[in-house]
C-alpha positions, 0 to 999 in steps of 0.5 A: 517455558516461554521464550522471548522472540528476538526482533532480529528480522528486518522490516519487509520491503514493499517492492513490485517484485513481491506484490501479488498482482492477481487480476491487477497485471494492468495496474502493475504494468502502468505503475512500473512505467510511471516509476520508470519515467514512461507513460502518463505523468499523472496516475491515480489508484483506488481501492478498498482499505488494505487492498495493497495501494500503499504497497504499490505506492511505496514500490513505485517510490523504491523504483524511482529512488533506485534510479536516483531521482528525487521524490517524496511520499506523503500519507495525507492521513497523517494528522500533523501534516499541514498544507504548506508541506506542498510548497516546493515539491515541484522541484522533485522528479516525483510526488506520491500522495497516499490517502487522498480521501483524508483531505477531501472537503478541506478547503486549505488542503484542496487549494494547496493540492490544486496549486501543487498539481499545476506547478508539477505539470509546469515543471514536467514532474510526475504525480501518483495518488491513491485513495479509497475511491476514484477521483470523481467519487471523492468529496472534493469541493474545489471543482478545479482540483477535481477536474485535475484529479480526473484528468489522468488514468485511474485504476481500480485495484481488484481484490485478490481471489483465494489463489492470490491470498494463498500465494500472499500467505505463502510468500509472506511467511517465507519472507519472514523466515518461516513456513505455512503449509497448505492446511495452515493457510486454508485455516487462516483464510477460512477464519480471518480477514481477507484484506492483504494488509491485515493478513500480512500484519497477522503473519508478523504476529504469528511469526513473533508467537511461534518464535516465542514458543519455539513452535512451528505454526501448524493448524493446532498451534494456530487454533490455540493461539488465535483462540487465546488472542481473540484475533479472528 
């Protein structure tokens, strides 16, 4: 008999403490400094989709909030977001902009971000941005904005190797309240996506399926479940 899995678990917290750094120790250190009000006031982060950029941006936000400093996080990929959202943000201590590539080539957005960048600099506020490519490689058409975006340290988020992905699966399962043994982790890594964000979403689905069936997510369970879902 199939049981319904009850959604009793809290959403996973995206923090510096549960980010698997792999080869990104320098990036993690720079973002910790930025969130603590140290180092360069403007940083940019880039990497492939799903590599952990949003995790790090939200972790930085959590650290700024912990220090009771006002900030805003915006994903520029939100379809309903308009350029006038930038007005007045210089009054905050920190502004965090995700998915910068989404507005490249949009004249209104580029003008709004250029003006915001200047106001933040004048007020001594901090800015953190992320995109799929470095600022110089984005299709920014406003030269002054591209110059501003290239003016600070830019970090490439390196993909996790096999050991890092194995650690991600082990830690992610533990945070969700279940265990994936080494064989189960190897099975998933050999058959499924290697993008960290996608693997974590997969863990959510495995968690729900194993709860619904009152099964431990062993290799036989994963094999049958993945085949039935056509996920990997």
